C-alpha positions in Angstrom: 0.0 0.0 0.0 2.8 2.4 0.9 4.6 1.6 -2.3 1.5 2.3 -4.3 1.0 5.7 -2.5 4.7 6.5 -3.1 4.3 5.8 -6.8 1.3 8.1 -7.1 2.9 11.0 -5.3 5.2 12.2 -8.2 2.3 12.1 -10.7 0.1 14.2 -8.4 3.0 16.6 -7.7 3.8 17.1 -11.4 0.2 17.6 -12.3 -0.3 20.2 -9.6 2.9 22.0 -10.6 1.6 22.2 -14.2 -1.7 23.5 -12.8 0.2 26.1 -10.8 2.2 27.1 -13.9 -0.9 27.6 -16.0 -2.5 31.0 -16.3 -4.6 30.8 -13.2 -4.4 32.6 -9.8 -3.7 30.5 -6.7 -7.3 30.9 -5.7 -8.6 29.6 -9.0 -6.3 26.5 -8.8 -7.3 25.9 -5.2 -11.0 26.4 -5.8 -10.9 24.0 -8.8 -9.0 21.4 -6.7 -11.5 21.8 -3.8 -14.5 21.5 -6.1 -13.0 18.4 -7.7 -12.2 16.9 -4.3 -15.8 17.4 -3.1 -17.4 16.0 -6.3 -15.0 13.0 -6.6 -15.4 12.1 -2.9 -19.2 11.8 -3.3 -20.7 8.6 -4.7 -21.1 9.9 -8.3 -21.0 6.6 -10.2 -18.1 7.7 -12.4 -19.6 10.9 -13.7 -16.8 13.2 -12.4 -14.8 13.1 -15.7 -17.9 14.2 -17.7 -18.7 17.0 -15.2 -15.1 18.2 -15.2 -15.1 18.3 -19.0 -18.2 20.4 -19.0 -16.7 22.7 -16.3 -13.4 23.1 -18.2 -15.4 24.0 -21.4 -17.8 26.5 -19.9 -15.8 28.0 -16.9 -12.8 29.8 -18.1 -11.4 30.4 -14.6 -11.4 26.6 -13.8 -8.1 24.9 -13.7 -8.3 21.8 -15.8 -5.2 20.2 -14.4 -6.3 20.8 -10.8 -9.6 19.1 -11.6 -7.9 16.2 -13.2 -5.4 15.9 -10.2 -8.4 15.1 -8.0 -9.1 12.0 -10.1 -5.5 10.8 -9.6 -5.7 11.5 -5.8 -9.1 9.7 -5.4 -8.3 6.5 -7.3 -10.5 3.4 -6.6 -8.7 2.2 -3.5 -8.9 5.7 -1.9 -12.5 6.0 -2.8 -13.3 2.7 -1.1 -11.6 3.9 2.0 -13.6 7.2 1.8 -16.8 5.2 1.4 -16.0 3.0 4.4 -15.2 6.0 6.5 -18.4 7.7 5.3 -20.6 4.8 6.4 -18.8 4.6 9.7 -19.3 8.3 10.3 -22.9 8.2 9.2 -23.6 5.2 11.5 -21.8 6.9 14.4 -24.0 10.0 13.9 -27.3 8.4 13.1 -26.8 5.1 15.0 -26.5 1.6 13.6 -29.0 0.3 11.1 -31.8 -1.2 13.2 -32.0 -5.0 13.1 -28.9 -5.7 11.0 -25.4 -6.7 11.5 -22.5 -6.8 9.0 -23.3 -10.5 8.4 -26.9 -10.1 7.5 -27.3 -6.8 5.6 -30.2 -7.1 3.2 -32.0 -4.9 0.7 -34.7 -4.2 3.3 -32.1 -2.0 5.1 -31.1 -0.3 1.9 -32.6 3.1 2.6 -31.1 3.2 6.2 -27.7 2.2 4.9 -27.9 4.7 2.0 -28.9 7.5 4.4 -25.9 6.8 6.7 -23.6 6.6 3.7 -24.8 9.9 2.2 -24.7 11.8 5.6 -21.1 10.6 6.3 -20.0 11.1 2.7 -21.3 14.7 2.6 -19.5 15.6 5.8 -16.3 13.9 4.7 -16.5 15.5 1.2 -16.9 19.0 2.8 -14.0 18.5 5.2 -11.7 17.1 2.5 -12.6 19.9 0.1 -11.8 22.6 2.8 -8.5 20.9 3.6 -7.7 20.4 -0.1 -8.4 24.1 -0.8 -6.2 25.3 2.1 -3.3 23.0 1.2 -3.5 23.7 -2.6 -3.8 27.5 -2.0 -0.7 27.5 0.1 1.2 25.4 -2.4 0.0 27.6 -5.3 1.1 30.7 -3.5 4.5 29.2 -2.7 4.9 28.2 -6.3 3.9 31.7 -7.6 6.4 33.3 -5.2 9.2 31.0 -6.4 8.3 31.7 -10.0 8.4 35.5 -9.4 11.7 35.3 -7.6 13.2 33.1 -10.3 12.3 35.5 -13.1 14.2 38.9 -13.0 11.5 40.9 -14.7 7.8 40.7 -14.3 5.3 41.8 -16.8 2.7 44.3 -15.7 -0.2 42.1 -16.7 1.0 38.9 -15.1 -1.8 37.1 -13.3 -0.6 36.3 -9.8 -2.1 36.1 -6.4 -1.2 39.8 -5.8 -2.3 41.0 -9.3 -6.0 40.3 -8.7 -7.6 40.5 -5.3 -9.8 37.6 -4.2 -13.3 38.4 -3.4 -13.6 35.5 -1.0 -10.5 36.5 1.1 
């Protein structure tokens, strides 16, 4: 498992670095990543790629690479762990499914199980999106500062974190 995670890390890093280098502010990169994290963490039955394609086409400020990076981060083994944690959290908040145990889960308990899954999943998706936004924003700002210090001259119309104030800040 650790080897698999270690092999994914360079791909995620290079994808995020390309996203940072694109013509987007750190806020746009972080917001795109956070939206992607939220949507991919939810049980969306594989529709994330189609939604991301639509967003990339219609929303000019969306960072395509930041959206795609969430697909790499939330690969199938990670999604199963998120779903397991979601069901545990939902069951912890709403209580166990009445009259069932892990051994005898049936379709009659489907609505109760789905409710616990969705409650836990929504809470985890929001938390992961907020953390993803904060981490990506800091990494994007750091990358932009390094890029500005590496280039001796700056163009007046360069889009950076300081060039355009964020409304949300």
